[in-house]
Backbone as JSON, one array per atom type, in Angstrom:
{
  "sequence": "MSNNVDGPAALVQSVDRAIAVLELLAGQGESGITEIAGQLGVHKSTASRLVSVLEGRGLVEQLGQRGKYVIGFGMVRLAGAAIARMDLASIGQGICQALADRLGETVNIAVLDDDVAINVTQARGGAAISAQNWIGQRTPLHATSSGKVLLAHADAGHRARILGAPLAAYTRNTVTDPVALAAELDLVPANGYATTFEELELGLHAVAVPVGTAPMAAISASGPAFRLPRRRVPEIVGELKAAATELSSLLGWSVRAS",
  "N": [[46.21, 25.44, -1.33], [44.18, 26.4, 0.54], [41.81, 25.73, -0.58], [42.16, 22.76, -0.32], [41.62, 23.2, 2.16], [39.3, 24.35, 3.01], [37.13, 23.35, 1.45], [36.29, 20.98, 2.55], [35.19, 22.03, 4.7], [33.33, 24.37, 3.72], [31.99, 22.62, 2.64], [30.49, 20.65, 4.72], [29.13, 23.24, 5.6], [27.11, 23.9, 3.91], [25.35, 22.18, 3.76], [24.42, 21.78, 6.39], [23.28, 23.98, 6.45], [21.17, 23.36, 4.49], [19.98, 21.86, 5.45], [19.05, 23.43, 7.32], [17.17, 24.69, 5.99], [15.07, 23.1, 5.52], [14.15, 22.38, 7.99], [12.8, 25.23, 8.41], [11.19, 25.48, 6.41], [9.61, 23.43, 7.72], [8.79, 24.4, 10.05], [7.64, 26.47, 9.43], [5.92, 26.72, 7.73], [5.17, 27.83, 5.02], [7.65, 29.51, 2.97], [9.36, 32.29, 0.94], [12.21, 33.11, -0.68], [13.3, 35.27, -0.11], [12.67, 35.58, 2.85], [13.69, 33.16, 3.89], [16.37, 33.6, 3.19], [16.8, 35.48, 5.14], [16.34, 34.76, 7.39], [18.43, 32.37, 7.56], [20.72, 33.83, 7.3], [22.16, 34.58, 5.14], [22.69, 35.26, 1.67], [20.91, 36.12, -0.67], [21.5, 34.74, -3.14], [22.45, 32.54, -2.14], [21.01, 31.12, -1.01], [19.01, 30.78, -2.59], [20.24, 28.87, -4.51], [20.41, 26.83, -2.57], [17.82, 26.25, -2.11], [17.13, 25.2, -4.71], [18.59, 23.18, -5.19], [17.79, 21.27, -3.27], [15.04, 21.23, -3.82], [14.9, 20.31, -6.96], [15.4, 17.34, -5.51], [13.31, 16.94, -4.82], [13.19, 17.51, -2.28], [11.72, 19.87, -1.57], [9.17, 22.13, -2.89], [7.49, 24.35, -5.05], [5.36, 26.84, -4.43], [3.2, 27.13, -7.09], [2.7, 30.12, -8.78], [3.9, 31.52, -6.94], [6.01, 32.07, -5.32], [6.6, 30.84, -3.1], [7.89, 28.83, -0.83], [7.65, 25.13, -0.2], [7.6, 22.08, 1.78], [8.47, 19.45, 0.47], [7.18, 16.35, -1.4], [8.96, 14.39, -1.54], [10.04, 14.42, 1.08], [8.31, 12.92, 2.25], [8.45, 10.61, 1.24], [11.07, 9.99, 2.37], [10.41, 10.1, 5.2], [8.68, 7.93, 5.63], [10.07, 5.26, 4.7], [11.46, 5.49, 7.36], [9.73, 5.58, 9.3], [8.32, 3.04, 8.5], [10.59, 0.97, 9.42], [11.06, 1.58, 11.59], [7.99, 0.84, 12.49], [8.51, -2.13, 11.47], [10.86, -3.05, 13.42], [9.5, -2.41, 16.03], [6.89, -3.9, 15.55], [7.72, -6.54, 14.78], [9.14, -7.6, 16.75], [7.67, -8.6, 19.23], [6.69, -11.13, 17.41], [9.41, -11.93, 16.8], [10.22, -12.71, 19.21], [8.11, -14.78, 20.03], [8.86, -16.61, 18.06], [11.58, -17.3, 18.46], [11.07, -18.12, 21.33], [9.5, -20.58, 20.74], [11.43, -21.95, 19.24], [13.91, -22.24, 20.34], [15.94, -20.83, 19.62], [18.14, -18.0, 18.67], [16.1, -14.67, 17.09], [15.98, -12.73, 14.47], [15.48, -9.9, 12.8], [16.46, -8.14, 9.27], [17.44, -5.38, 7.21], [18.21, -4.18, 4.05], [20.75, -2.27, 3.52], [21.99, -0.44, 1.36], [25.33, -1.6, 0.98], [25.64, -3.49, 3.15], [23.74, -5.8, 5.78], [21.52, -4.4, 8.08], [20.47, -5.62, 11.26], [17.32, -5.13, 13.0], [15.64, -5.67, 15.1], [15.79, -8.37, 17.41], [15.37, -11.81, 19.5], [16.08, -13.51, 21.83], [16.11, -17.05, 22.44], [14.99, -19.77, 24.91], [17.06, -21.66, 24.97], [19.35, -19.74, 24.11], [20.93, -18.27, 25.6], [23.61, -17.39, 25.94], [24.04, -16.14, 23.01], [25.02, -13.27, 20.72], [24.5, -10.04, 20.67], [22.66, -8.41, 18.2], [21.65, -6.86, 17.35], [21.24, -3.5, 15.25], [23.96, -3.79, 14.12], [26.26, -4.2, 11.59], [25.92, -6.25, 8.74], [28.2, -8.81, 6.74], [26.75, -9.19, 3.58], [27.16, -11.58, 2.03], [28.03, -13.32, 3.39], [25.87, -14.05, 5.48], [22.74, -15.31, 6.3], [20.2, -13.63, 6.14], [21.75, -11.5, 4.81], [22.43, -12.8, 2.01], [19.35, -13.66, 1.35], [18.49, -10.83, 1.19], [20.28, -9.98, -0.74], [19.54, -11.83, -3.12], [17.27, -10.59, -3.9], [17.3, -8.48, -4.62], [17.8, -5.35, -6.68], [19.77, -5.83, -9.89], [22.07, -4.55, -10.73], [22.36, -3.46, -8.23], [23.28, -6.19, -7.15], [25.22, -6.91, -8.88], [27.26, -4.74, -8.28], [27.58, -5.9, -5.7], [28.74, -8.34, -6.3], [31.09, -8.08, -8.18], [32.6, -7.07, -6.47], [35.44, -7.24, -4.27], [35.34, -9.94, -1.93], [34.97, -10.59, 1.17], [36.64, -13.77, 3.17], [34.75, -14.72, 6.37], [35.26, -17.19, 8.16], [37.13, -19.8, 7.13], [34.64, -21.26, 5.34], [33.65, -19.35, 4.34], [31.46, -17.8, 1.46], [33.15, -17.01, -1.47], [33.83, -16.95, -3.82], [32.89, -15.21, -6.98], [31.16, -16.14, -8.39], [30.24, -18.6, -7.73], [28.76, -17.75, -5.45], [26.89, -16.53, -6.83], [25.76, -18.24, -8.37], [24.52, -19.28, -5.66], [22.8, -17.39, -5.16], [21.1, -17.5, -7.08], [19.21, -19.59, -6.74], [17.37, -19.24, -3.91], [15.61, -17.36, -4.36], [13.32, -19.37, -5.55], [13.3, -21.3, -3.55], [12.9, -20.1, -1.47], [14.5, -19.43, 0.84], [17.24, -19.07, 2.61], [20.8, -20.13, 3.85], [23.4, -20.31, 6.14], [26.2, -22.05, 7.17], [28.79, -22.26, 9.56], [29.76, -19.99, 8.24], [30.1, -16.94, 8.34], [30.8, -16.82, 11.14], [32.63, -19.17, 12.8], [31.47, -22.6, 13.69], [28.56, -21.25, 13.76], [25.36, -21.22, 12.85], [22.99, -20.88, 10.32], [19.41, -19.81, 9.1], [17.25, -18.16, 6.78], [14.35, -16.09, 5.41], [12.58, -14.45, 2.99], [10.45, -11.67, 4.23], [7.48, -10.0, 3.33], [6.95, -9.0, -1.08], [9.55, -7.76, -1.75], [12.16, -8.67, -1.38], [11.33, -6.31, 1.42], [12.72, -6.95, 4.09], [14.42, -9.73, 6.0], [13.84, -12.66, 7.61], [15.27, -14.55, 10.19], [16.94, -17.26, 11.8], [18.91, -18.19, 14.17], [21.82, -19.89, 15.36], [23.91, -22.47, 17.46], [26.07, -24.43, 15.74], [25.69, -27.65, 16.74], [23.14, -27.33, 17.68], [21.64, -26.57, 15.86], [21.83, -27.56, 12.87], [21.8, -29.25, 9.98], [19.62, -30.69, 9.11], [18.09, -29.81, 10.44], [16.88, -28.02, 9.31], [14.45, -27.58, 7.13], [12.45, -27.98, 9.16], [12.89, -25.6, 10.6], [12.47, -23.31, 8.45], [10.28, -23.66, 7.87], [8.88, -22.45, 10.12], [9.88, -19.66, 10.42], [8.82, -19.19, 7.7], [6.01, -18.91, 7.97], [6.1, -17.11, 10.31], [7.25, -14.69, 9.04], [4.59, -14.3, 7.11], [2.95, -13.77, 8.57], [4.02, -11.28, 9.63], [4.24, -9.81, 7.83], [1.42, -9.04, 6.92], [0.5, -7.82, 9.57], [2.12, -5.76, 9.3], [1.23, -4.87, 6.07], [2.15, -5.32, 4.12], [2.51, -6.84, 0.85], [2.34, -10.4, 0.84], [4.49, -12.6, 0.29], [3.78, -15.84, -2.19], [3.75, -19.02, -0.84]],
  "CA": [[46.21, 25.26, -0.17], [43.24, 27.12, 0.84], [41.12, 25.23, -1.15], [41.93, 21.82, 0.45], [41.39, 23.27, 3.7], [38.07, 24.84, 3.36], [36.67, 22.93, 0.51], [35.28, 20.22, 3.28], [33.88, 23.03, 5.96], [32.21, 25.15, 3.18], [30.5, 21.55, 2.49], [29.79, 21.04, 5.73], [27.93, 23.93, 5.97], [26.44, 23.71, 2.57], [24.72, 20.79, 4.81], [23.54, 22.45, 7.75], [21.95, 24.76, 5.67], [20.17, 23.09, 3.91], [19.0, 20.82, 6.58], [18.14, 24.19, 8.15], [16.36, 25.7, 5.11], [14.13, 22.21, 5.62], [13.4, 23.06, 9.78], [12.38, 26.54, 8.68], [9.54, 25.07, 6.21], [8.79, 22.35, 8.31], [7.78, 24.97, 10.86], [6.56, 28.09, 9.05], [4.89, 26.2, 6.57], [5.81, 28.2, 3.57], [8.91, 30.71, 2.97], [10.07, 32.89, 0.02], [13.75, 33.1, -0.85], [14.06, 36.71, 0.64], [12.9, 35.32, 4.08], [14.86, 31.78, 3.76], [17.86, 34.06, 3.25], [17.02, 36.45, 5.98], [16.36, 33.54, 8.65], [19.63, 31.8, 7.29], [21.6, 35.0, 7.09], [22.76, 34.26, 3.38], [22.34, 36.07, 0.51], [19.76, 35.35, -1.59], [21.54, 34.17, -4.04], [22.74, 31.64, -1.25], [19.23, 30.89, -0.52], [18.1, 30.07, -4.03], [20.69, 28.09, -4.61], [20.48, 25.93, -1.68], [16.43, 25.57, -2.52], [17.28, 24.72, -5.92], [19.97, 21.47, -5.16], [16.39, 20.65, -2.8], [13.67, 20.97, -4.81], [15.84, 19.25, -7.48], [15.68, 16.29, -5.12], [12.03, 16.13, -4.12], [12.25, 17.6, -0.99], [10.87, 21.42, -1.09], [8.36, 22.58, -3.94], [6.83, 26.1, -5.3], [3.4, 27.23, -4.69], [2.32, 27.71, -8.04], [3.59, 31.39, -8.9], [3.64, 33.17, -5.54], [7.21, 32.31, -5.01], [6.55, 30.59, -1.81], [8.34, 27.01, -1.2], [6.82, 24.36, 1.05], [8.24, 21.11, 2.25], [8.31, 18.32, -0.9], [6.78, 14.75, -1.06], [10.61, 13.75, -1.63], [10.53, 14.38, 2.14], [7.48, 12.09, 2.96], [9.3, 9.36, 0.95], [12.24, 9.61, 3.64], [10.05, 9.99, 6.43], [7.79, 6.88, 5.5], [10.76, 4.96, 5.02], [11.8, 5.46, 8.3], [8.7, 4.95, 9.88], [8.41, 1.86, 8.01], [11.73, 0.75, 9.53], [10.74, 1.61, 13.23], [7.22, -0.47, 12.77], [8.95, -2.9, 11.14], [11.54, -3.01, 14.55], [8.59, -2.57, 17.16], [6.05, -5.13, 15.78], [8.71, -7.97, 14.74], [9.8, -8.03, 18.02], [6.68, -9.64, 19.2], [6.83, -11.99, 16.7], [10.6, -12.72, 17.0], [10.27, -13.66, 20.73], [7.15, -15.71, 20.15], [9.53, -17.4, 17.37], [12.55, -18.06, 19.35], [10.82, -19.0, 22.33], [9.35, -22.33, 19.99], [12.8, -22.34, 18.26], [15.31, -22.1, 21.31], [17.31, -20.11, 18.99], [17.98, -16.54, 18.16], [15.67, -14.83, 15.74], [16.48, -11.54, 13.98], [14.88, -9.08, 11.43], [17.21, -7.62, 9.32], [16.47, -4.62, 6.77], [19.13, -3.73, 3.34], [21.14, -0.89, 3.65], [23.29, -0.55, 0.55], [26.28, -3.09, 0.52], [25.06, -4.52, 4.28], [22.83, -6.17, 6.61], [21.27, -4.05, 9.22], [19.82, -6.24, 11.93], [16.57, -4.21, 13.16], [15.11, -6.17, 16.18], [16.3, -9.33, 17.95], [14.8, -11.99, 20.2], [16.37, -14.77, 21.94], [15.34, -18.03, 23.13], [15.37, -20.42, 26.27], [18.73, -21.92, 24.86], [20.36, -18.85, 23.37], [21.62, -17.03, 26.76], [25.22, -16.58, 25.37], [23.46, -15.53, 21.88], [25.45, -12.13, 20.4], [23.42, -9.11, 20.32], [23.14, -8.35, 16.51], [20.31, -5.22, 17.08], [22.11, -2.53, 14.85], [25.11, -4.64, 13.47], [26.1, -3.82, 10.03], [26.65, -7.3, 8.87], [27.83, -8.71, 5.53], [25.52, -9.62, 2.59], [27.19, -12.59, 1.38], [27.93, -14.26, 4.8], [24.57, -14.08, 6.28], [21.2, -15.76, 5.28], [19.68, -12.44, 5.84], [22.01, -10.69, 4.09], [21.82, -13.46, 0.89], [17.73, -13.35, 1.23], [18.39, -9.62, 0.59], [21.04, -9.41, -2.34], [19.3, -12.26, -4.12], [16.43, -10.01, -4.52], [17.77, -6.91, -4.66], [18.14, -5.05, -8.35], [20.56, -6.07, -10.66], [23.11, -3.54, -10.93], [23.53, -4.05, -6.71], [23.6, -7.96, -6.87], [26.68, -7.16, -9.64], [27.93, -4.3, -7.45], [28.55, -6.98, -4.64], [29.54, -9.59, -6.67], [32.29, -7.67, -8.59], [33.96, -6.34, -5.32], [36.48, -8.58, -3.47], [34.48, -10.8, -0.94], [35.74, -10.83, 2.24], [36.15, -14.22, 4.05], [35.63, -14.54, 7.64], [35.75, -18.46, 8.1], [37.4, -21.74, 5.54], [33.57, -21.3, 4.78], [32.5, -18.15, 3.87], [31.78, -18.42, 0.03], [34.35, -16.02, -1.9], [33.77, -17.34, -5.62], [31.65, -14.2, -7.16], [30.64, -17.16, -9.46], [29.68, -19.79, -6.89], [27.64, -16.74, -4.55], [25.88, -15.89, -7.92], [24.69, -19.54, -8.29], [23.64, -19.81, -4.54], [21.81, -16.81, -4.66], [20.09, -17.71, -7.64], [18.68, -20.6, -6.02], [17.66, -18.47, -3.22], [13.98, -16.94, -4.87], [12.75, -20.83, -6.0], [13.69, -22.3, -2.7], [12.49, -19.31, -0.62], [15.2, -19.07, 2.55], [19.32, -18.99, 2.06], [21.29, -20.7, 5.02], [24.91, -19.9, 6.15], [26.72, -23.12, 8.19], [29.52, -21.41, 9.71], [30.24, -18.82, 7.11], [30.27, -15.88, 9.4], [31.59, -17.59, 12.39], [33.02, -20.67, 13.08], [30.27, -23.01, 15.16], [27.34, -20.65, 13.57], [24.25, -21.61, 11.7], [21.29, -19.69, 10.73], [18.9, -19.88, 8.33], [16.81, -16.43, 6.56], [13.48, -16.19, 4.68], [12.13, -12.86, 2.73], [10.01, -10.7, 4.56], [7.31, -9.26, 1.74], [7.26, -9.2, -1.88], [9.97, -6.77, -2.57], [11.05, -8.73, -0.12], [11.53, -5.18, 2.01], [13.52, -7.18, 5.11], [14.11, -10.97, 6.25], [14.17, -13.23, 9.01], [16.59, -15.65, 10.44], [16.88, -17.96, 12.83], [20.76, -18.71, 14.29], [22.31, -21.07, 16.54], [25.32, -22.37, 17.3], [25.96, -25.74, 14.59], [25.08, -28.75, 17.1], [21.7, -27.27, 18.22], [20.88, -26.14, 14.58], [22.56, -29.1, 11.94], [21.41, -29.21, 8.34], [18.69, -31.36, 9.11], [16.33, -28.84, 10.76], [16.62, -26.44, 8.21], [12.74, -27.77, 6.67], [11.33, -27.5, 10.31], [12.9, -24.02, 10.78], [12.16, -22.42, 7.4], [8.63, -23.68, 7.73], [8.46, -21.61, 11.51], [10.03, -18.59, 9.4], [7.53, -18.78, 6.63], [5.2, -18.7, 9.35], [6.11, -15.98, 10.98], [7.33, -13.75, 7.87], [3.66, -14.18, 6.59], [2.44, -12.82, 9.88], [4.68, -9.92, 9.53], [4.08, -8.94, 6.5], [0.05, -9.28, 6.77], [0.46, -6.67, 10.56], [2.83, -4.6, 8.46], [-0.09, -4.34, 5.36], [2.91, -5.77, 2.79], [2.52, -7.94, -0.05], [2.54, -11.54, 1.21], [4.93, -13.63, -0.48], [3.39, -17.1, -2.15], [4.65, -20.17, 0.24]],
  "C": [[45.03, 25.34, 0.64], [42.36, 26.38, 0.46], [40.92, 23.88, -0.5], [41.18, 21.84, 1.5], [39.96, 23.8, 3.9], [36.97, 24.46, 2.52], [35.14, 22.17, 2.07], [33.98, 20.88, 4.35], [32.88, 23.51, 5.23], [30.92, 23.53, 2.22], [29.82, 21.04, 3.56], [28.56, 21.85, 5.7], [26.98, 24.45, 5.22], [24.98, 22.8, 2.97], [24.13, 20.93, 5.57], [23.15, 23.36, 7.22], [20.84, 24.73, 4.82], [18.98, 22.8, 4.82], [18.03, 22.07, 7.53], [17.34, 25.01, 7.51], [14.73, 24.46, 5.07], [13.25, 22.18, 7.51], [12.96, 24.0, 9.18], [11.09, 26.09, 8.28], [8.69, 24.0, 6.97], [8.01, 23.25, 9.81], [7.0, 25.81, 10.44], [5.32, 27.7, 7.93], [5.34, 26.41, 4.98], [6.92, 29.28, 3.53], [9.16, 31.05, 1.57], [11.53, 32.57, 0.26], [14.38, 33.88, -0.13], [13.47, 36.51, 1.73], [13.51, 33.95, 4.4], [16.38, 32.87, 3.7], [17.96, 34.7, 4.57], [17.14, 35.33, 7.74], [17.92, 32.59, 8.6], [20.94, 33.25, 7.68], [22.39, 35.28, 6.67], [22.18, 34.99, 2.77], [21.06, 35.41, 0.28], [20.07, 34.41, -2.17], [22.11, 32.63, -3.28], [21.53, 30.6, -1.29], [18.58, 30.09, -1.6], [18.87, 29.25, -4.48], [20.59, 26.68, -4.1], [18.78, 25.3, -1.74], [16.77, 25.09, -3.48], [17.52, 23.77, -6.08], [18.07, 20.57, -4.64], [15.02, 20.6, -3.3], [13.87, 19.93, -6.12], [15.38, 17.62, -6.91], [13.99, 15.75, -4.61], [11.32, 16.66, -3.06], [11.48, 19.04, -0.5], [9.82, 21.42, -2.97], [8.09, 23.92, -3.96], [5.55, 25.99, -5.23], [3.07, 27.73, -5.73], [3.64, 29.26, -8.7], [3.97, 32.22, -8.27], [5.05, 33.06, -5.16], [7.38, 31.92, -3.52], [7.32, 28.77, -1.85], [7.45, 26.4, -0.25], [7.67, 22.95, 0.89], [7.17, 19.86, 1.04], [7.62, 16.97, -0.72], [7.8, 14.1, -1.1], [10.42, 13.28, 0.03], [9.78, 13.25, 3.01], [7.75, 10.7, 2.58], [10.05, 9.11, 2.16], [11.4, 9.06, 4.79], [9.33, 8.64, 6.44], [9.17, 5.45, 5.37], [11.55, 4.78, 6.3], [10.82, 5.22, 9.44], [8.12, 3.6, 9.86], [9.78, 0.84, 8.85], [11.28, 0.76, 11.32], [9.06, 0.62, 13.46], [7.89, -1.63, 12.24], [9.79, -3.97, 12.93], [10.29, -3.39, 15.92], [7.32, -3.69, 16.81], [6.57, -6.24, 15.47], [9.06, -8.06, 16.03], [8.99, -8.75, 18.54], [6.49, -11.29, 18.73], [8.31, -12.8, 16.72], [10.87, -13.39, 17.96], [9.34, -14.68, 20.4], [8.34, -17.26, 19.31], [10.75, -18.1, 18.17], [12.37, -18.82, 20.52], [10.72, -20.72, 21.43], [10.73, -22.9, 19.95], [13.84, -22.61, 19.19], [16.05, -21.02, 20.47], [17.18, -18.47, 19.0], [17.3, -16.21, 16.64], [16.2, -13.2, 15.32], [15.61, -11.27, 12.82], [16.24, -8.54, 10.73], [16.63, -6.73, 7.92], [18.23, -4.44, 5.39], [19.29, -2.51, 3.27], [22.1, -0.6, 3.23], [24.15, -1.69, 0.75], [26.07, -3.79, 2.14], [23.73, -4.6, 4.56], [22.37, -5.4, 7.87], [20.33, -4.88, 10.19], [18.56, -5.09, 12.89], [15.61, -4.52, 14.75], [15.72, -8.21, 16.67], [15.51, -9.41, 18.87], [15.34, -13.13, 20.44], [15.82, -16.13, 22.7], [16.17, -18.96, 23.95], [16.82, -20.79, 26.11], [19.42, -21.18, 24.36], [20.87, -17.88, 24.17], [22.41, -16.46, 26.32], [25.2, -16.31, 23.96], [24.48, -14.03, 21.76], [24.47, -11.41, 20.33], [23.8, -8.6, 18.76], [22.45, -6.8, 16.08], [21.5, -3.88, 16.42], [23.46, -2.49, 14.07], [24.89, -4.14, 11.9], [26.86, -5.39, 9.46], [27.01, -7.76, 7.18], [26.69, -9.42, 4.88], [25.95, -11.08, 2.0], [27.71, -13.87, 2.75], [26.87, -14.31, 5.5], [23.4, -14.52, 5.8], [20.57, -14.57, 5.45], [20.17, -11.59, 4.58], [21.81, -11.74, 2.41], [20.4, -13.55, 0.63], [17.66, -12.05, 0.56], [19.04, -9.22, -1.08], [19.91, -10.43, -3.13], [17.82, -11.9, -4.55], [16.33, -8.48, -4.57], [18.01, -6.84, -6.53], [19.38, -5.88, -8.86], [21.62, -5.77, -10.75], [23.43, -3.5, -9.23], [24.04, -5.32, -6.53], [25.13, -7.29, -7.98], [27.74, -6.37, -9.04], [28.92, -5.46, -6.34], [29.5, -7.88, -5.17], [30.8, -9.32, -7.46], [33.0, -6.99, -7.57], [34.11, -7.41, -4.78], [35.51, -8.77, -1.81], [35.26, -11.51, 0.04], [35.55, -12.49, 2.64], [36.47, -14.7, 5.28], [35.72, -15.51, 8.22], [36.48, -19.04, 6.95], [35.71, -21.63, 4.93], [32.7, -20.54, 4.16], [32.98, -18.16, 1.69], [32.41, -16.93, -0.3], [34.28, -15.76, -2.92], [32.35, -16.36, -5.82], [30.99, -15.61, -7.9], [29.63, -18.26, -8.17], [28.62, -19.13, -6.01], [26.32, -16.7, -5.49], [24.88, -17.17, -7.91], [23.81, -20.05, -6.89], [22.27, -19.06, -4.79], [20.67, -16.57, -6.04], [18.73, -18.85, -7.45], [17.61, -19.74, -4.81], [15.49, -17.92, -3.22], [12.68, -18.51, -5.31], [12.44, -21.35, -4.66], [12.78, -21.33, -1.51], [12.77, -19.26, 1.08], [16.71, -19.25, 1.21], [19.74, -19.66, 3.63], [22.75, -20.45, 4.76], [25.4, -21.36, 7.0], [28.14, -22.28, 8.11], [30.4, -20.69, 8.42], [30.36, -17.5, 7.72], [31.45, -16.14, 10.53], [31.59, -18.59, 12.49], [32.04, -21.4, 14.17], [28.69, -22.63, 14.98], [26.68, -21.13, 12.68], [23.35, -20.75, 11.61], [20.72, -19.67, 8.74], [17.46, -18.76, 8.06], [15.43, -16.97, 5.39], [12.81, -14.53, 4.49], [10.78, -12.66, 4.02], [9.24, -9.87, 3.39], [7.81, -9.58, 0.52], [8.2, -8.81, -2.09], [11.15, -7.38, -2.13], [12.08, -7.02, 0.41], [12.34, -5.55, 3.73], [13.44, -9.0, 5.11], [14.49, -10.92, 7.85], [14.47, -14.23, 9.2], [16.37, -16.02, 12.08], [18.37, -18.3, 12.62], [20.98, -19.38, 15.36], [23.68, -21.79, 16.4], [25.12, -24.26, 16.07], [24.97, -27.48, 15.48], [23.57, -28.48, 17.53], [20.74, -27.14, 16.53], [21.66, -26.94, 13.11], [21.88, -29.0, 11.02], [20.26, -29.89, 8.37], [17.35, -30.57, 9.68], [16.44, -27.99, 10.07], [14.87, -26.4, 7.86], [12.17, -27.49, 8.11], [11.44, -25.67, 10.53], [12.71, -22.78, 9.42], [10.19, -22.48, 7.52], [8.33, -22.9, 8.74], [8.79, -19.85, 10.94], [9.54, -17.95, 8.46], [6.73, -17.9, 7.36], [4.79, -17.16, 9.95], [6.52, -14.54, 10.31], [5.84, -13.65, 7.2], [3.05, -12.99, 7.63], [2.93, -11.26, 9.9], [3.95, -8.97, 8.99], [2.56, -8.49, 6.56], [0.09, -7.9, 8.66], [1.19, -5.4, 9.89], [1.65, -3.99, 7.32], [1.26, -4.62, 4.31], [2.23, -6.96, 2.32], [2.63, -9.12, 0.86], [3.07, -12.28, 0.2], [3.99, -15.04, -0.69], [4.38, -18.17, -1.5], [5.33, -21.21, -1.48]]
}
């Protein structure tokens, strides 16, 4: 019984101590195991295990044979990802607003976050006064246009994992058959865009295109079915691609060929 109770608490304590090690090295520049143990108030063997795990992840590294540890390049990678997302949101806001004003619809930028798409910025056009605020929302990959773009370009393992899990039905139009969804996703790279017609919400249509060659994000326009009918898709795709190219250029990302 005590193991079941102490296990989660011990895990949380280990995570807290690992973060403390990173903060210590960030503040002091370099430290040895003895110094780290003293600062954390733990035995040297505990400090050594913590540092070993962090070193295995590339988050800290040893300075030659001196026995001193410093922040590793793995932290640079994590920081870079966070900065890129912040840049995407801040730089993308102006582009989204200009596009929303031209289209009269809501424009969002979303990024892949494991099994969902997260919207990092949004702008509303003059006609979209009642649009929902999607910023920070975790939306399903299979039922959103941005999600389909991101999933279509995800690695094979990631895509197989999503298609292999039950696909929730949000409306009667949601594509829940993995074979049908896979066929639709296969067309996205060639077409350069993805669509959803009342698949997340009844009455809501959306179109999205990739941003960058990976792609690292997707930009979408969404609106009510009566204002964003299927016949508007070519017009909206053209506008979205132009915005995606501009955003990619400003961020220094590789630009997709049209």
